[in-house]
C-alpha positions as a printed Julia matrix, in Angstrom:
384×3 Matrix{Float64}:
   0.03    0.06    0.0
   1.44    3.25   -1.03
   0.87    5.76    1.78
  -0.22    9.53    1.28
   3.34   10.59    2.34
   4.66    8.11   -0.38
   2.44    9.9    -3.04
   3.95   13.27   -2.2
   7.43   12.06   -2.2
   6.85    9.96   -5.23
   5.64   13.15   -7.19
   8.66   15.0    -6.2
  11.02   12.27   -7.3
   9.41   11.94  -10.63
  10.13   15.7   -11.13
  13.43   15.71   -9.7
  13.05   17.48   -6.31
  13.44   14.65   -4.16
  16.68   12.22   -4.21
  14.91    9.18   -3.49
  11.54    7.31   -3.18
  12.45    4.02   -1.81
  15.88    3.53   -0.44
  15.22    1.47    2.68
  12.83   -1.46    4.15
  11.95   -1.27    7.71
  10.67   -4.29    9.54
   8.16   -4.1    12.49
   6.35   -6.22   15.11
   3.73   -3.92   16.35
   0.6    -4.74   14.0
  -1.34   -7.92   14.32
  -0.8   -10.17   11.65
  -3.62  -11.39    9.32
  -4.31  -14.88    7.82
  -3.34  -15.68    4.21
  -5.65  -14.51    1.61
  -7.35  -11.78    3.82
  -8.93   -9.2     2.01
  -8.53   -5.71    3.82
 -11.55   -3.6     4.53
 -11.71   -0.04    2.9
 -11.36    1.35    6.51
  -8.27   -0.74    6.91
  -6.96    0.37    3.72
  -7.55    3.94    4.29
  -5.71    3.62    7.84
  -2.82    2.28    6.07
  -2.67    4.76    3.73
  -2.7     7.6     6.37
   0.0     5.88    8.32
   3.3     7.98    8.9
   5.13    5.28   10.99
   5.14    1.75   11.68
   3.47    0.49   14.87
   6.76   -0.77   16.19
   9.81   -0.59   14.14
  12.48   -3.37   14.63
  15.06   -2.44   12.13
  15.76   -0.63    8.72
  18.07   -2.07    6.03
  19.11   -0.54    2.54
  17.4    -1.96   -0.49
  19.79   -3.84   -2.56
  17.7    -4.84   -5.47
  14.9    -3.54   -7.46
  12.97   -4.97  -10.4
   9.49   -5.65  -11.82
   7.47   -8.85  -11.9
   4.18   -9.72  -13.69
   2.06  -11.89  -11.67
  -1.66  -12.69  -11.84
  -2.05  -10.22  -14.77
  -0.59   -7.32  -12.63
   2.73   -5.42  -12.7
   4.6    -5.0    -9.6
   7.63   -3.22   -8.57
   9.71   -5.47   -6.18
  12.1    -4.18   -3.52
  14.43   -6.56   -1.85
  16.86   -6.17    1.24
  18.98   -8.48    3.31
  17.69   -8.99    6.98
  20.35   -8.94    9.82
  21.85  -12.32   10.15
  22.62  -12.56   13.98
  19.17  -11.76   15.96
  15.76  -13.34   16.21
  12.63  -11.26   14.84
   8.83  -12.03   14.86
   7.72   -9.99   11.81
   4.22   -8.51   11.49
   4.58   -5.45    9.32
   6.99   -4.2     6.71
   7.38   -0.64    5.26
   9.47    1.15    2.59
  11.11    4.48    3.47
  12.75    7.2     1.28
  15.91    7.42    3.57
  17.62    5.72    6.42
  16.74    8.65    8.72
  15.1    11.97    8.93
  17.46   14.74    7.9
  15.27   17.39    9.78
  16.12   15.77   13.06
  19.66   14.9    13.01
  20.77   13.64   16.77
  17.26   12.84   17.87
  15.61   10.85   15.26
  13.38    7.78   16.06
  15.27    4.69   17.42
  15.04    1.86   19.99
  15.78    3.1    23.53
  15.45   -0.11   25.49
  15.1    -3.93   23.98
  15.39   -5.47   27.59
  18.16   -7.68   26.67
  20.98   -9.15   28.92
  23.38   -6.81   27.49
  21.6    -4.01   28.89
  22.23   -5.27   32.3
  18.75   -4.68   34.13
  18.81   -4.94   37.72
  16.09   -5.91   40.25
  17.09   -5.18   44.04
  20.4    -4.1    42.96
  21.25   -7.45   41.39
  21.66   -8.34   37.62
  18.79  -10.47   36.36
  19.54  -13.96   35.8
  18.13  -15.57   32.54
  16.17  -18.82   33.03
  16.78  -21.0    30.06
  14.85  -24.2    31.17
  11.29  -24.58   30.32
   9.14  -22.6    32.83
   6.62  -25.16   32.66
   9.17  -27.9    33.42
   7.98  -29.88   30.69
   4.39  -30.52   32.53
   1.57  -31.38   30.04
  -0.61  -28.57   31.72
   1.89  -25.97   29.99
   1.26  -24.0    33.44
   4.3   -21.89   34.55
   5.68  -23.95   37.48
   4.88  -23.18   40.89
   8.61  -22.88   41.89
   8.83  -19.9    39.57
   5.81  -18.06   40.74
   7.64  -16.78   43.88
   9.85  -14.85   41.42
   8.38  -11.37   40.91
  10.72  -10.79   37.87
  11.64  -13.7    35.35
  14.13  -12.94   32.63
  14.07  -15.62   29.84
  13.88  -16.19   26.19
  11.14  -15.9    23.7
  12.16  -19.39   22.41
  11.67  -20.76   25.8
   9.69  -24.05   25.51
   7.01  -22.57   27.68
   5.71  -20.9    24.57
   3.99  -23.33   22.5
   0.33  -24.44   21.48
  -2.08  -22.01   22.71
   0.59  -19.51   23.93
   1.7   -19.1    20.37
  -1.84  -18.52   19.27
  -2.28  -15.84   21.94
   1.14  -14.11   20.96
   2.48  -14.11   24.61
   6.19  -14.19   23.76
   8.43  -11.3    22.78
   8.98  -10.45   19.13
  11.9    -8.1    19.12
  14.88  -10.13   19.56
  14.83  -13.22   21.95
  15.21  -11.75   25.52
  12.19  -10.8    27.47
  11.69   -9.6    31.13
   8.55  -10.76   32.77
   7.19   -8.96   35.93
   4.48  -10.56   37.96
   0.86   -9.21   37.68
   1.3    -8.0    41.34
   4.92   -6.61   40.9
   3.98   -3.14   41.74
   1.0    -1.65   43.52
  -0.49    0.32   40.41
  -3.96   -0.36   41.59
  -6.77    2.18   40.71
  -7.69    4.27   37.7
  -5.04    6.18   35.56
  -4.05    9.46   37.28
  -5.24    8.18   40.75
  -2.52    9.53   42.45
  -0.8     6.44   43.72
   2.81    6.85   45.06
   5.79    5.04   43.49
   7.72    5.49   46.89
   9.12    1.92   48.16
   7.35    0.11   45.07
   9.32   -2.72   43.34
  10.7    -1.85   39.92
  13.65   -3.08   37.82
  16.2    -0.46   36.94
  18.85    0.47   34.57
  21.93    2.76   34.9
  21.33    4.88   31.7
  22.3     8.6    30.4
  19.46    9.67   27.91
  18.66   13.25   26.91
  15.17   13.93   25.18
  15.15   17.59   25.71
  15.61   18.47   21.8
  12.58   16.1    21.18
   9.02   17.57   20.52
   6.32   17.18   23.12
   4.38   15.34   20.27
   7.2    12.84   19.75
   5.83    9.35   20.74
   7.26    6.73   23.26
   5.92    3.35   22.28
   6.0     0.39   24.64
   5.72   -3.18   23.08
   4.46   -5.73   25.87
   2.46   -8.95   26.14
   0.59  -10.78   28.62
   1.64  -14.21   29.83
  -0.91  -16.37   31.56
   0.08  -18.51   34.42
  -2.49  -20.94   33.3
  -1.52  -22.69   30.17
  -5.15  -23.55   29.06
  -6.3   -21.89   26.14
  -9.66  -21.24   27.8
  -8.25  -19.11   30.66
  -9.76  -15.77   30.93
  -7.98  -12.7    29.17
  -6.6    -9.91   31.35
  -8.0    -6.46   31.29
  -5.38   -3.62   31.99
  -1.57   -3.8    31.79
   0.24   -0.91   33.32
   3.54    0.16   33.32
   5.06    3.33   34.66
   8.57    4.42   33.08
  10.45    6.8    35.55
  13.69    8.69   34.58
  15.54    9.8    37.38
  18.43   12.26   37.75
  21.59   12.61   39.75
  19.87   15.2    41.89
  16.66   13.1    42.71
  14.36   14.49   40.16
  11.98   12.55   38.03
  10.1    12.23   34.68
   7.35    9.65   34.35
   5.17    8.18   31.8
   2.21    6.16   32.64
   1.54    3.36   30.17
  -2.0     1.76   30.51
  -3.62    0.01   27.64
  -7.17    1.25   26.8
  -9.31   -1.83   25.99
 -11.74    0.37   24.19
  -8.95    1.16   21.15
  -8.2    -1.38   18.77
  -4.89   -3.04   19.4
  -5.06   -2.11   23.06
  -6.86   -5.13   24.35
  -6.27   -8.7    24.71
  -9.26  -10.05   22.82
  -7.22  -11.08   19.71
  -3.72  -11.1    20.79
  -1.77  -10.71   24.08
   0.84   -8.73   22.35
   0.33   -4.88   22.08
   1.91   -1.58   21.69
   1.07    1.19   23.89
   1.91    4.65   22.84
   2.2     7.96   24.74
   3.66   11.41   23.85
   6.41   12.94   25.73
   4.15   15.9    26.49
   1.76   13.42   28.38
   4.56   12.69   30.94
   4.78   14.32   34.42
   8.14   15.9    35.76
   9.24   17.43   39.01
   9.89   21.04   39.02
  13.43   21.04   38.63
  13.97   17.94   36.28
  16.79   18.31   33.39
  17.09   15.69   30.69
  21.07   16.29   30.8
  21.02   14.92   34.45
  19.34   11.67   33.76
  21.45    8.76   34.95
  18.73    5.89   35.64
  15.52    4.59   34.64
  13.19    2.64   36.64
  10.23    0.25   35.33
   7.0    -0.48   37.44
   4.58   -2.85   36.06
   1.35   -4.41   37.16
  -1.91   -5.96   35.69
  -5.55   -5.3    37.02
  -9.05   -6.24   36.25
 -11.62   -3.69   35.02
 -12.02   -2.29   38.53
  -8.3    -1.68   39.09
  -7.79   -4.65   41.28
  -4.25   -6.3    41.12
  -4.4    -9.96   39.63
  -3.32  -12.44   42.12
  -4.7   -15.63   43.46
  -5.62  -16.29   47.15
  -1.88  -17.04   47.92
  -0.92  -13.63   46.55
   0.82  -15.41   43.6
   0.35  -13.71   40.27
  -2.21  -14.84   37.67
  -0.33  -13.33   34.8
   3.24  -11.97   33.9
   3.68   -8.87   32.2
   6.29   -9.47   29.53
   8.4    -6.22   28.57
   9.75   -6.52   24.91
  11.04   -2.97   23.85
  10.62    0.75   24.21
  10.92    2.97   21.23
  10.88    6.88   20.6
   9.23    8.07   17.23
  10.19   11.46   16.19
   7.01   12.74   14.27
   8.65   15.79   12.83
   7.88   15.85    9.0
  10.24   16.45    6.22
   9.1    16.98    2.42
  11.81   14.63    1.48
  11.48   11.87    4.06
   8.88    9.65    5.08
   7.25    6.23    5.01
   6.43    5.74    1.39
   4.88    2.28    1.54
   3.2     0.04    4.28
   1.68   -3.43    4.76
   0.56   -5.88    7.31
   1.92   -9.26    7.2
  -0.47  -12.16    6.07
   0.77  -15.48    7.45
  -1.45  -18.56    8.73
  -0.3   -21.31   10.95
  -0.07  -24.88    9.38
  -3.67  -25.6    10.19
  -4.86  -22.12    8.86
  -6.97  -21.48   11.97
  -5.05  -18.27   13.09
  -2.49  -15.65   12.1
   0.82  -15.58   13.18
   3.95  -13.5    12.64
   6.77  -14.71   10.32
   9.71  -15.74   12.58
  13.21  -14.97   11.46
  15.35  -17.35   13.77
  18.85  -16.28   14.96
  21.98  -16.92   12.95
  20.08  -17.44    9.73
  20.15  -15.66    6.45
  16.8   -14.23    5.16
  15.78  -11.65    2.47
  12.73   -9.29    2.94
  10.69   -8.41   -0.04
   8.16   -5.56   -0.52
   6.0    -5.25   -3.58
   4.0    -2.28   -5.04
   1.4    -2.79   -7.76
   1.41   -0.14  -10.21
  -1.16    0.93  -12.94
  -2.49    3.95  -14.82
  -5.51    5.66  -13.74
């Protein structure tokens, strides 16, 4: 699908006032895939046409080949690029960009802030998180998270953990961006009550990372995107879906000032409920955050992540023994610079169509680690 931005840039390219129309292919994980052969409705097509950014971009690679193909009586322009070899990705959306980055925002362009990897060295209670490689269900046929792990408020594991099989794959519980994922218990932090209810983060549990980050040059309209998923303790496919996932991201400074962003999904919004998928992206603008009076981005030296899951009334999910009913899995955080440029933008976009072998549900295309792959984007052309 060519976007509205793409039509404008293509027009400029044809008359020689834009240097490129399609130079890079971007791959993302934020959209929900659809089954093969899906015919998109007109509202869906209109929404894709109006898009200016991906739901959650993972990486962008230069186009290495271009060509034409004739298929089913249609002429299509084909762009191809090589996918990075080393890492694992679950792909649900693909886009074409006119350039590698936005020339209007040099130094503070869109990028991944945190991918919750082992290399980032996240801590809980001042100790580095340890990755659990063994199956979290210990191979039990129930596929429930084993009770020996439920006392752990934080679990770091891989998306390839053998826990994630059968109905968990259909629910999209595992992470999509790279292989590592950090899971916090649904009762990890006391974030009960409605958004903005005035709860205090004092003495609340969090995971933390020593980091220096400066968003002072970014617009208040720039977006912070959080990719997360809900992991059921119960492996039964009929277990009830959760309602609210809430994450508070808090940047703190050397002089004890803070800036907070409150991420809570809105189940009334498409893509922000757990009805069709346990994986979602929650977006907030920088301007929606709250800062203490003397907060300066130049002094940031730490980020804390608080997380919980609640029912429709704001009650934390736990059983009678105060064990969690779910884990909230953190996948990645990204900043999206929304500054426009007449020569730069997302010129084409599509959602992945991919069915499971039984053709009963849609699933991402999985690119395994240490494997070679190519990504291809096709645009139909014609004269009207």
